[in-house]
C-alpha positions in Angstrom: 155.3 96.3 34.8 156.3 98.1 31.5 154.9 101.4 33.1 157.5 101.2 35.9 160.5 101.8 33.4 159.9 105.5 32.9 159.6 106.1 36.7 162.8 104.0 37.2 164.8 105.9 34.5 163.9 109.4 36.4 165.4 108.0 39.6 168.5 106.2 38.2 169.4 108.5 35.5 167.5 111.8 35.6 169.8 113.5 32.9 168.8 110.6 30.4 165.3 111.2 31.4 165.3 114.9 30.8 167.0 114.2 27.4 164.1 111.6 26.5 161.3 114.0 27.7 162.7 117.1 25.7 163.0 114.8 22.6 159.4 113.7 23.2 158.2 117.2 23.7 160.1 118.2 20.5 158.3 115.5 18.8 154.8 116.7 19.6 155.6 120.4 18.8 157.9 119.9 15.8 157.1 116.4 14.4 158.7 117.0 10.8 162.3 117.3 12.4 161.7 115.7 15.9 160.0 112.4 15.0 163.0 110.8 13.4 165.6 111.1 16.4 162.8 110.0 18.8 161.7 107.0 16.8 165.4 105.6 16.4 166.3 106.5 20.2 164.7 103.3 21.5 164.0 105.6 24.6 160.3 104.5 25.2 160.1 104.1 29.0 159.2 108.0 29.5 156.6 108.1 26.8 155.0 104.8 28.1 154.9 106.3 31.6 153.2 109.4 30.6 150.6 107.4 28.7 149.8 105.2 31.6 149.8 107.8 34.1 147.7 110.1 32.1 145.2 107.2 31.4 145.0 106.7 35.1 144.7 110.2 36.2 141.6 110.7 34.0 140.1 107.5 35.2 140.9 108.5 38.8 139.5 112.2 38.7 136.4 110.5 37.0 135.8 108.1 40.0 136.6 110.9 42.2 133.9 112.9 40.8 131.5 110.4 39.4 127.8 110.4 41.1 126.3 107.0 40.5 123.0 107.9 42.3 121.3 108.9 39.2 122.4 106.0 37.1 121.4 103.4 40.2 118.1 104.8 40.4 117.3 104.9 36.8 118.5 101.2 36.5 116.5 100.2 39.5 113.4 101.7 38.1 113.7 100.1 34.8 114.1 96.8 36.4 111.0 97.3 38.9 113.2 97.2 42.0 113.2 100.8 43.0 109.6 100.6 44.7 110.6 98.1 47.1 114.4 99.0 47.7 115.4 100.3 50.9 117.6 103.5 51.2 120.5 101.3 52.4 120.2 99.0 49.4 120.4 102.0 47.0 123.3 103.4 49.1 125.3 100.2 48.8 124.7 99.9 45.0 125.8 103.3 44.6 128.9 102.8 46.5 129.8 99.4 44.9 129.5 101.1 41.4 131.6 104.1 42.5 134.1 101.8 43.9 134.2 99.8 40.4 135.3 103.1 38.8 138.3 103.1 41.0 139.2 99.5 39.9 138.6 100.3 36.2 140.7 103.3 36.6 143.7 101.2 38.0 143.4 98.6 35.5 143.1 101.0 32.6 146.4 102.8 33.5 148.2 99.6 34.4 147.1 97.3 31.9 144.9 99.0 29.5 147.2 101.5 28.3 150.0 99.2 27.5 147.7 96.9 25.7 146.5 99.5 23.6 150.0 100.3 22.7 150.9 96.9 22.0 148.0 96.4 19.7 148.6 99.4 17.7 152.3 98.3 17.4 151.1 95.0 16.0 148.5 97.1 13.7 151.4 99.2 12.4 153.8 96.3 11.8 150.9 94.7 9.8 150.1 97.7 7.8 153.7 98.6 6.7 154.1 94.6 5.8 151.0 95.0 3.8 152.4 98.2 1.5 155.9 96.6 1.3 157.8 98.7 4.1 160.3 97.5 6.6 159.2 98.2 10.0 160.6 96.3 12.8 158.5 95.9 15.9 160.7 98.0 18.2 160.5 100.9 15.8 156.5 100.2 15.6 156.5 100.3 19.3 158.1 103.6 19.4 155.7 105.0 16.5 152.8 103.7 18.6 153.8 105.4 21.6 154.4 108.7 20.1 151.0 108.5 18.2 149.4 107.7 21.8 150.9 110.9 23.3 148.3 113.5 22.0 145.6 111.0 23.3 147.6 111.2 26.6 147.2 115.0 26.6 143.6 114.7 25.9 143.3 112.6 28.9 144.9 115.3 31.0 142.7 117.8 29.8 139.8 116.0 30.7 140.9 115.2 34.1 141.5 118.8 34.8 137.8 119.7 33.3 136.4 116.8 35.5 138.2 118.1 38.8 136.3 121.3 38.4 132.8 119.5 38.0 131.7 117.6 41.0 128.8 115.3 40.9 129.3 114.1 37.2 127.2 111.6 35.3 128.4 109.6 32.2 126.3 112.1 29.9 127.9 115.0 31.3 131.3 113.4 31.0 130.9 113.0 27.3 130.3 116.6 26.8 132.8 118.0 29.2 135.7 118.2 26.8 134.4 119.6 23.2 137.4 118.4 21.5 135.5 116.3 18.9 133.0 117.3 15.8 130.0 115.4 17.8 130.4 118.4 20.6 129.4 120.7 17.9 127.3 119.1 15.4 124.2 117.1 16.4 123.7 113.6 15.1 122.7 110.2 16.0 123.6 106.5 15.4 126.6 105.6 13.4 126.9 109.6 12.2 127.3 110.6 16.0 129.9 107.9 16.5 131.8 109.2 13.3 131.8 112.7 14.7 132.9 111.6 18.1 135.8 109.8 16.8 137.0 113.0 14.9 138.5 114.3 18.0 141.4 116.9 18.0 143.8 114.7 20.0 143.3 111.6 18.2 143.7 113.3 14.7 146.8 114.7 16.1 148.0 111.4 17.1 147.0 110.0 13.5 149.2 112.9 11.9 152.1 111.8 14.4 151.6 108.1 13.4 152.0 109.0 9.8 154.8 111.1 10.0 156.4 108.2 12.5 155.7 105.6 9.8 157.6 107.8 7.3 160.6 108.0 9.7 160.7 104.5 10.8 159.5 102.6 7.8 161.2 104.6 4.9 158.1 105.8 3.4 157.5 109.0 1.8 155.8 111.6 4.3 152.5 111.5 2.1 152.4 108.0 2.0 152.9 107.6 5.6 150.1 110.2 6.4 147.9 108.3 4.0 148.5 104.8 5.5 147.9 106.2 8.9 144.7 107.9 7.8 143.5 104.6 6.2 144.2 102.7 9.5 142.1 105.4 11.5 139.2 105.1 9.2 139.0 101.3 9.4 139.7 101.4 13.3 136.6 103.9 13.5 134.3 101.9 11.0 135.0 98.5 12.9 135.3 99.4 16.8 133.3 102.8 16.8 130.6 102.0 14.4 130.5 98.5 13.2 130.8 96.7 16.4 128.9 98.8 18.7 125.8 98.5 16.0 126.2 94.9 16.0 126.0 94.7 19.7 122.9 97.3 20.1 121.0 95.0 17.5 122.0 91.9 19.2 120.4 93.2 22.3 117.3 94.4 21.0 118.1 98.0 20.8 118.3 98.4 17.2 116.2 97.5 14.0 
């Protein structure tokens, strides 16, 4: 798997891995000067490993602290099965749902994270082509991984918060890390989805993505930041607002 490349780099050449890690940290704290060398270095193994491991850690801690019983009881009550269900059947369903969270954690870390990086890579290459910039796929892959590093830090922060909170429900998980505007401003519907998308770690990643586009695609910094902002706005509009609202209406949950 692609995520194993970072681990192999640490074993085979720890000095090179340390250099790649220091370059990655410099790009996070000093993107104005640190992104250029990182994007042109083609050393993406450590960054990908960090993204995959952080994603898995967040999912694993959630599976560890998740309490499926309230959700199981609510679902059985809604379907009219709670009155005739035995204690053993309720326990089995709760256990099955808990195990499923572990499967999701492993799949998201091993497959989901690299797939999202690949999807972002293709989106970056297409966006650069549309504005007339030259961005090779290798450079787009580097920029995508750099943009996902703050999101990986968000996963780590969420994992630490969940580790201190046993018996979590899905609603509690959404409010455990108040890094988005939705945690501070009450809203509903599409407005709530937009506010939840305005997350500190995601916006940090958007900024790095814009500066990475500038460094790798030869764009001016303001053009790179503008292009990244437009891409993020389209992502929120389609995947955070449009498609969820469409599925809700199709399922009969909306007007």
